[in-house]
C-alpha atoms as an extended CHARMM CRD file, in Angstrom:
* protein
*
       168  EXT
         1         1  MET       CA            -54.8350000000       59.2250000000      -53.5000000000  PROA      1               0.0000000000
         2         2  ASP       CA            -55.5180000000       55.6840000000      -54.7560000000  PROA      2               0.0000000000
         3         3  ILE       CA            -54.7540000000       52.4750000000      -52.8510000000  PROA      3               0.0000000000
         4         4  ASN       CA            -51.3610000000       51.9280000000      -54.5420000000  PROA      4               0.0000000000
         5         5  GLU       CA            -50.1960000000       55.4550000000      -53.7380000000  PROA      5               0.0000000000
         6         6  MET       CA            -51.3280000000       54.9750000000      -50.1480000000  PROA      6               0.0000000000
         7         7  LEU       CA            -49.4900000000       51.6440000000      -49.8980000000  PROA      7               0.0000000000
         8         8  ASP       CA            -46.3220000000       53.1980000000      -51.3560000000  PROA      8               0.0000000000
         9         9  TRP       CA            -46.5060000000       56.0690000000      -48.8620000000  PROA      9               0.0000000000
        10        10  ALA       CA            -47.0900000000       53.6920000000      -45.9230000000  PROA      10              0.0000000000
        11        11  PHE       CA            -44.4410000000       51.1500000000      -46.9200000000  PROA      11              0.0000000000
        12        12  GLN       CA            -41.7930000000       53.8500000000      -47.3840000000  PROA      12              0.0000000000
        13        13  ARG       CA            -42.2970000000       54.7000000000      -43.7190000000  PROA      13              0.0000000000
        14        14  HSD       CA            -42.5030000000       51.0350000000      -42.7300000000  PROA      14              0.0000000000
        15        15  LEU       CA            -38.9700000000       50.6150000000      -44.0900000000  PROA      15              0.0000000000
        16        16  ASN       CA            -37.8480000000       52.5630000000      -41.0320000000  PROA      16              0.0000000000
        17        17  PRO       CA            -36.5580000000       49.8860000000      -38.6120000000  PROA      17              0.0000000000
        18        18  LEU       CA            -38.2200000000       51.6600000000      -35.6840000000  PROA      18              0.0000000000
        19        19  SER       CA            -41.6090000000       50.6270000000      -37.0460000000  PROA      19              0.0000000000
        20        20  TRP       CA            -40.4910000000       46.9860000000      -36.8160000000  PROA      20              0.0000000000
        21        21  TYR       CA            -39.0020000000       47.2660000000      -33.3330000000  PROA      21              0.0000000000
        22        22  ILE       CA            -42.0610000000       48.9240000000      -31.8120000000  PROA      22              0.0000000000
        23        23  ARG       CA            -44.3840000000       46.0040000000      -32.6410000000  PROA      23              0.0000000000
        24        24  PRO       CA            -43.2640000000       43.6670000000      -29.8000000000  PROA      24              0.0000000000
        25        25  ILE       CA            -43.9250000000       46.4840000000      -27.3330000000  PROA      25              0.0000000000
        26        26  PHE       CA            -47.4820000000       46.6700000000      -28.6190000000  PROA      26              0.0000000000
        27        27  LEU       CA            -47.8220000000       42.9000000000      -28.2210000000  PROA      27              0.0000000000
        28        28  ILE       CA            -46.9500000000       43.3170000000      -24.5400000000  PROA      28              0.0000000000
        29        29  ILE       CA            -49.4980000000       46.1190000000      -24.1310000000  PROA      29              0.0000000000
        30        30  LEU       CA            -52.0870000000       44.0470000000      -26.0140000000  PROA      30              0.0000000000
        31        31  ALA       CA            -51.4160000000       41.0940000000      -23.6790000000  PROA      31              0.0000000000
        32        32  TYR       CA            -51.7370000000       43.3740000000      -20.6480000000  PROA      32              0.0000000000
        33        33  PHE       CA            -55.1430000000       44.7120000000      -21.6980000000  PROA      33              0.0000000000
        34        34  ALA       CA            -56.3400000000       41.2100000000      -22.5730000000  PROA      34              0.0000000000
        35        35  TYR       CA            -55.2100000000       40.0100000000      -19.1360000000  PROA      35              0.0000000000
        36        36  LYS       CA            -57.0720000000       42.9340000000      -17.5320000000  PROA      36              0.0000000000
        37        37  ARG       CA            -60.0650000000       42.1780000000      -19.8160000000  PROA      37              0.0000000000
        38        38  SER       CA            -60.2350000000       45.7400000000      -21.0710000000  PROA      38              0.0000000000
        39        39  TRP       CA            -61.9620000000       45.9620000000      -24.4550000000  PROA      39              0.0000000000
        40        40  LYS       CA            -61.1510000000       49.6710000000      -24.7390000000  PROA      40              0.0000000000
        41        41  GLY       CA            -57.4800000000       49.0100000000      -24.0890000000  PROA      41              0.0000000000
        42        42  LEU       CA            -57.4270000000       46.1230000000      -26.5810000000  PROA      42              0.0000000000
        43        43  ILE       CA            -59.0620000000       48.1350000000      -29.3530000000  PROA      43              0.0000000000
        44        44  ALA       CA            -56.9060000000       51.2190000000      -28.7590000000  PROA      44              0.0000000000
        45        45  THR       CA            -53.7180000000       49.1360000000      -28.6710000000  PROA      45              0.0000000000
        46        46  PHE       CA            -54.6800000000       47.2510000000      -31.8310000000  PROA      46              0.0000000000
        47        47  VAL       CA            -55.3700000000       50.5120000000      -33.7040000000  PROA      47              0.0000000000
        48        48  LEU       CA            -52.0800000000       51.9920000000      -32.5010000000  PROA      48              0.0000000000
        49        49  MET       CA            -50.1800000000       48.8110000000      -33.4080000000  PROA      49              0.0000000000
        50        50  MET       CA            -51.6360000000       48.7350000000      -36.9250000000  PROA      50              0.0000000000
        51        51  SER       CA            -50.9810000000       52.4450000000      -37.5020000000  PROA      51              0.0000000000
        52        52  SER       CA            -47.4240000000       52.3680000000      -36.0930000000  PROA      52              0.0000000000
        53        53  MET       CA            -45.9730000000       51.4360000000      -39.4760000000  PROA      53              0.0000000000
        54        54  VAL       CA            -46.4970000000       55.0290000000      -40.6350000000  PROA      54              0.0000000000
        55        55  TRP       CA            -45.4270000000       56.8910000000      -37.5200000000  PROA      55              0.0000000000
        56        56  PHE       CA            -41.7860000000       57.1910000000      -38.4980000000  PROA      56              0.0000000000
        57        57  PRO       CA            -40.2640000000       59.0460000000      -41.4470000000  PROA      57              0.0000000000
        58        58  ALA       CA            -39.0420000000       57.1530000000      -44.4780000000  PROA      58              0.0000000000
        59        59  PRO       CA            -35.4100000000       56.1780000000      -43.8190000000  PROA      59              0.0000000000
        60        60  GLU       CA            -32.5720000000       57.8280000000      -45.7110000000  PROA      60              0.0000000000
        61        61  THR       CA            -30.8580000000       54.4810000000      -46.3020000000  PROA      61              0.0000000000
        62        62  ILE       CA            -32.8090000000       51.2850000000      -46.8310000000  PROA      62              0.0000000000
        63        63  ASN       CA            -31.8020000000       47.7450000000      -45.9610000000  PROA      63              0.0000000000
        64        64  PRO       CA            -32.2440000000       45.9320000000      -49.3240000000  PROA      64              0.0000000000
        65        65  GLN       CA            -33.3410000000       42.7030000000      -47.5990000000  PROA      65              0.0000000000
        66        66  MET       CA            -35.9560000000       44.5750000000      -45.5780000000  PROA      66              0.0000000000
        67        67  GLN       CA            -37.1530000000       46.2710000000      -48.7450000000  PROA      67              0.0000000000
        68        68  THR       CA            -37.5800000000       42.9000000000      -50.4950000000  PROA      68              0.0000000000
        69        69  VAL       CA            -39.6310000000       41.5140000000      -47.5950000000  PROA      69              0.0000000000
        70        70  LEU       CA            -41.7970000000       44.6220000000      -47.4480000000  PROA      70              0.0000000000
        71        71  GLU       CA            -42.2620000000       44.6630000000      -51.2250000000  PROA      71              0.0000000000
        72        72  PHE       CA            -43.6130000000       41.1300000000      -50.9430000000  PROA      72              0.0000000000
        73        73  GLU       CA            -45.9330000000       42.2100000000      -48.1110000000  PROA      73              0.0000000000
        74        74  LYS       CA            -47.0570000000       45.1730000000      -50.2000000000  PROA      74              0.0000000000
        75        75  MET       CA            -47.7780000000       42.8450000000      -53.1160000000  PROA      75              0.0000000000
        76        76  LEU       CA            -49.8760000000       40.6450000000      -50.8070000000  PROA      76              0.0000000000
        77        77  LEU       CA            -51.8590000000       43.6580000000      -49.6160000000  PROA      77              0.0000000000
        78        78  SER       CA            -52.3130000000       45.0590000000      -53.1450000000  PROA      78              0.0000000000
        79        79  ASP       CA            -54.3910000000       42.0900000000      -54.3050000000  PROA      79              0.0000000000
        80        80  PRO       CA            -57.8390000000       41.9880000000      -52.6340000000  PROA      80              0.0000000000
        81        81  VAL       CA            -57.9170000000       38.1840000000      -52.2570000000  PROA      81              0.0000000000
        82        82  SER       CA            -54.4340000000       37.8210000000      -50.7820000000  PROA      82              0.0000000000
        83        83  ALA       CA            -54.9570000000       40.9760000000      -48.6740000000  PROA      83              0.0000000000
        84        84  ILE       CA            -58.0470000000       39.4620000000      -47.0580000000  PROA      84              0.0000000000
        85        85  ALA       CA            -56.2820000000       36.1180000000      -46.5370000000  PROA      85              0.0000000000
        86        86  THR       CA            -53.2320000000       37.8640000000      -45.0360000000  PROA      86              0.0000000000
        87        87  LEU       CA            -55.3380000000       39.9910000000      -42.7160000000  PROA      87              0.0000000000
        88        88  ILE       CA            -57.4190000000       36.9900000000      -41.5930000000  PROA      88              0.0000000000
        89        89  PHE       CA            -54.2410000000       34.9850000000      -40.9060000000  PROA      89              0.0000000000
        90        90  MET       CA            -52.8140000000       37.8970000000      -38.9190000000  PROA      90              0.0000000000
        91        91  MET       CA            -56.0710000000       38.4110000000      -37.0030000000  PROA      91              0.0000000000
        92        92  ILE       CA            -56.1710000000       34.7380000000      -36.0170000000  PROA      92              0.0000000000
        93        93  PHE       CA            -52.8920000000       35.1590000000      -34.1550000000  PROA      93              0.0000000000
        94        94  VAL       CA            -53.9770000000       38.4370000000      -32.5500000000  PROA      94              0.0000000000
        95        95  VAL       CA            -57.2040000000       36.7850000000      -31.3580000000  PROA      95              0.0000000000
        96        96  LEU       CA            -55.3150000000       33.7190000000      -30.0810000000  PROA      96              0.0000000000
        97        97  ILE       CA            -52.9080000000       35.9450000000      -28.1430000000  PROA      97              0.0000000000
        98        98  GLY       CA            -55.7800000000       37.9800000000      -26.7370000000  PROA      98              0.0000000000
        99        99  ALA       CA            -57.7890000000       34.8750000000      -25.8130000000  PROA      99              0.0000000000
       100       100  ALA       CA            -54.8590000000       33.2530000000      -24.0120000000  PROA      100             0.0000000000
       101       101  PHE       CA            -54.2060000000       36.3070000000      -21.8660000000  PROA      101             0.0000000000
       102       102  TRP       CA            -57.9490000000       36.9710000000      -21.4020000000  PROA      102             0.0000000000
       103       103  ARG       CA            -58.1360000000       33.4940000000      -19.8340000000  PROA      103             0.0000000000
       104       104  HSD       CA            -55.1080000000       34.4250000000      -17.6930000000  PROA      104             0.0000000000
       105       105  SER       CA            -52.9620000000       31.7470000000      -19.3190000000  PROA      105             0.0000000000
       106       106  LEU       CA            -49.5940000000       33.4380000000      -19.2170000000  PROA      106             0.0000000000
       107       107  LYS       CA            -47.6830000000       30.3910000000      -20.4700000000  PROA      107             0.0000000000
       108       108  LEU       CA            -50.0230000000       29.7530000000      -23.4170000000  PROA      108             0.0000000000
       109       109  GLY       CA            -49.9740000000       33.4370000000      -24.3340000000  PROA      109             0.0000000000
       110       110  ILE       CA            -46.1760000000       33.4890000000      -24.3620000000  PROA      110             0.0000000000
       111       111  ILE       CA            -46.0830000000       30.3110000000      -26.4510000000  PROA      111             0.0000000000
       112       112  ILE       CA            -48.4800000000       31.8220000000      -29.0160000000  PROA      112             0.0000000000
       113       113  ILE       CA            -46.4770000000       35.0620000000      -29.1870000000  PROA      113             0.0000000000
       114       114  ASN       CA            -43.2770000000       33.0410000000      -29.6870000000  PROA      114             0.0000000000
       115       115  ILE       CA            -44.9110000000       31.0380000000      -32.4850000000  PROA      115             0.0000000000
       116       116  THR       CA            -46.1510000000       34.2680000000      -34.0620000000  PROA      116             0.0000000000
       117       117  LEU       CA            -42.7570000000       35.9990000000      -33.9710000000  PROA      117             0.0000000000
       118       118  ILE       CA            -40.7940000000       32.9710000000      -35.1440000000  PROA      118             0.0000000000
       119       119  GLY       CA            -43.4760000000       32.2160000000      -37.7470000000  PROA      119             0.0000000000
       120       120  LYS       CA            -43.0350000000       35.6990000000      -39.2190000000  PROA      120             0.0000000000
       121       121  VAL       CA            -39.3670000000       34.9670000000      -39.9110000000  PROA      121             0.0000000000
       122       122  VAL       CA            -40.1160000000       31.4740000000      -41.2360000000  PROA      122             0.0000000000
       123       123  LEU       CA            -42.7860000000       32.8510000000      -43.5840000000  PROA      123             0.0000000000
       124       124  SER       CA            -40.4370000000       35.6250000000      -44.6970000000  PROA      124             0.0000000000
       125       125  LEU       CA            -37.7810000000       33.0310000000      -45.5100000000  PROA      125             0.0000000000
       126       126  LEU       CA            -40.2430000000       30.7980000000      -47.3640000000  PROA      126             0.0000000000
       127       127  LEU       CA            -41.7440000000       33.6490000000      -49.3660000000  PROA      127             0.0000000000
       128       128  THR       CA            -38.6870000000       35.8220000000      -50.0600000000  PROA      128             0.0000000000
       129       129  GLY       CA            -35.7090000000       33.4710000000      -49.7560000000  PROA      129             0.0000000000
       130       130  GLU       CA            -32.5350000000       34.6850000000      -48.0670000000  PROA      130             0.0000000000
       131       131  ASP       CA            -33.9800000000       38.1990000000      -47.7820000000  PROA      131             0.0000000000
       132       132  GLY       CA            -36.4070000000       36.7340000000      -45.2690000000  PROA      132             0.0000000000
       133       133  TRP       CA            -33.7080000000       37.0220000000      -42.6180000000  PROA      133             0.0000000000
       134       134  ALA       CA            -34.3510000000       40.8000000000      -42.5410000000  PROA      134             0.0000000000
       135       135  PRO       CA            -36.8540000000       40.7140000000      -39.6330000000  PROA      135             0.0000000000
       136       136  LEU       CA            -34.5540000000       38.5270000000      -37.5080000000  PROA      136             0.0000000000
       137       137  GLY       CA            -33.1540000000       41.4450000000      -35.4690000000  PROA      137             0.0000000000
       138       138  ASN       CA            -36.5100000000       42.7670000000      -34.3660000000  PROA      138             0.0000000000
       139       139  THR       CA            -37.7470000000       39.1960000000      -33.8370000000  PROA      139             0.0000000000
       140       140  ILE       CA            -34.8690000000       38.4570000000      -31.4570000000  PROA      140             0.0000000000
       141       141  PHE       CA            -35.5390000000       41.7780000000      -29.7010000000  PROA      141             0.0000000000
       142       142  GLY       CA            -39.2140000000       40.8270000000      -29.3560000000  PROA      142             0.0000000000
       143       143  LEU       CA            -38.4490000000       37.3100000000      -28.1420000000  PROA      143             0.0000000000
       144       144  ILE       CA            -35.9960000000       38.5630000000      -25.5060000000  PROA      144             0.0000000000
       145       145  LEU       CA            -38.3830000000       41.2790000000      -24.3460000000  PROA      145             0.0000000000
       146       146  ILE       CA            -41.5280000000       39.1430000000      -24.2360000000  PROA      146             0.0000000000
       147       147  ASN       CA            -39.9090000000       36.0100000000      -22.8060000000  PROA      147             0.0000000000
       148       148  GLY       CA            -37.9750000000       38.0590000000      -20.2650000000  PROA      148             0.0000000000
       149       149  ILE       CA            -41.1180000000       39.7780000000      -19.0090000000  PROA      149             0.0000000000
       150       150  GLY       CA            -43.0320000000       36.4950000000      -19.1530000000  PROA      150             0.0000000000
       151       151  LEU       CA            -40.4300000000       34.5950000000      -17.1300000000  PROA      151             0.0000000000
       152       152  PHE       CA            -40.2720000000       37.4210000000      -14.6060000000  PROA      152             0.0000000000
       153       153  LEU       CA            -44.0750000000       37.2840000000      -14.1650000000  PROA      153             0.0000000000
       154       154  ILE       CA            -44.1250000000       33.4780000000      -13.9320000000  PROA      154             0.0000000000
       155       155  PHE       CA            -41.3840000000       33.4160000000      -11.2700000000  PROA      155             0.0000000000
       156       156  ARG       CA            -43.0450000000       36.2810000000       -9.3770000000  PROA      156             0.0000000000
       157       157  LYS       CA            -46.3700000000       34.4130000000       -9.4220000000  PROA      157             0.0000000000
       158       158  ARG       CA            -44.6820000000       31.2370000000       -8.1020000000  PROA      158             0.0000000000
       159       159  ARG       CA            -42.8640000000       33.1820000000       -5.4050000000  PROA      159             0.0000000000
       160       160  ASN       CA            -46.1010000000       34.8750000000       -4.3240000000  PROA      160             0.0000000000
       161       161  LYS       CA            -47.8970000000       31.4810000000       -4.1850000000  PROA      161             0.0000000000
       162       162  ALA       CA            -45.0500000000       29.9670000000       -2.1770000000  PROA      162             0.0000000000
       163       163  SER       CA            -44.9590000000       32.8410000000        0.3100000000  PROA      163             0.0000000000
       164       164  ALA       CA            -48.7780000000       32.8070000000        0.6210000000  PROA      164             0.0000000000
       165       165  SER       CA            -48.8170000000       29.0460000000        1.3240000000  PROA      165             0.0000000000
       166       166  SER       CA            -45.9730000000       29.3140000000        3.8410000000  PROA      166             0.0000000000
       167       167  GLN       CA            -47.8360000000       32.0270000000        5.7360000000  PROA      167             0.0000000000
       168       168  SER       CA            -50.9680000000       29.8590000000        6.0110000000  PROA      168             0.0000000000
């Protein structure tokens, strides 16, 4: 199987919306292991996150906008130069997210994840036009999930600090 056949096989499965909606969950798990400073957890989560695009079967019906966005991504990954640039760009954000949570900076980590998720939609719009709106649903899901958990943790941390200082 050559690289193009492998990409076709993988991207057919990545057209399944479940592979898009699972990514924010992995970002949360990645943040958790970075916060706990667990290299094993970080590496395992990263491998699972990157492989999750092929976990689901190819969908029976395909959203044409999603297909356009993924065809553009496939084109980027088919060319060695743009594939390396794309992967480096993606890794920068993964490292920034990991570094923020490693340093226990919950707010900075959430800000970087928000920039990453919103940036994905902005890049999709810039590179594929109106079809770039395709990842909006999973982006909103990710933003609600991540910001909801983040706000819960921030308020819980404040409440714990306030109760600890009042008991002193």
